[in-house]
C-alpha positions, 0 to 999 in steps of 0.5 A: 450042875457044876464044874464038881458034877460034870466032873463025877458025871465023866468018870462014871459015865466016859471013865475020864478022871482027869481034873476039870480047870477053873478057867475064870468066869465070864463078867456074866458070872458065868463060871467056865471049864475044859471037858478034857478033850478040851472043848469049852464048857460053862454054866449060866446064872441056873446051872445050866452047863452052856456049850459055847464052841457047840451049833447044836444040842439036844440035852445041856447036860448030855452034851456037857458029858460028851462035848468034844464029840458034839462040838466033832459035828458042828457042821462048816459055814458062818453061823449065828451060835458056835465056835470054829474052836473048841477052846472059848475064853471068858471074854466069848472069843475062840482062839481061832483068827478064821471065825467070825467072833473075833471081828465081834463085839464083846455083845456079838460072842455073849450071843454066839455062845450063849443063843438059847435057841439052838438045840438041836 
C-alpha cells in the first residue's frame, strides 16, 4: 500500500475524495500521510500501512482506510504502543502534551509507533 492506493480505497470504500498530503518521511524511510479525519498513516519498508497512534488493529490495510474509527477505539491509559493524539510527526512524536511520547527518546517513540505486536 502507498498514499495513492490509500486514497483510491478511501474513495471506493468510504466515498472520501480528499487529497491525501505527503507529510514527509521518517529517518527510517517511512512515508507519512494523514487520513482526512486527522489520524496519521505511514507505510513501512514493505509497503504495509502503519497507524502510529492506534494501539490495536487486526488488518493494517483495512485499519488505514478506517483510521479514524480505529483511533477512537483506543482505550485510555499508559500503553507501550499508540499515542494520545491521532496526529504523529515523522519524529514519531504526537502533538498531545499529555502523551508519554513527549518524554521518550527517538528510539522509544519509534518502537511505540511501529510496535509490531500490537495487532488485535
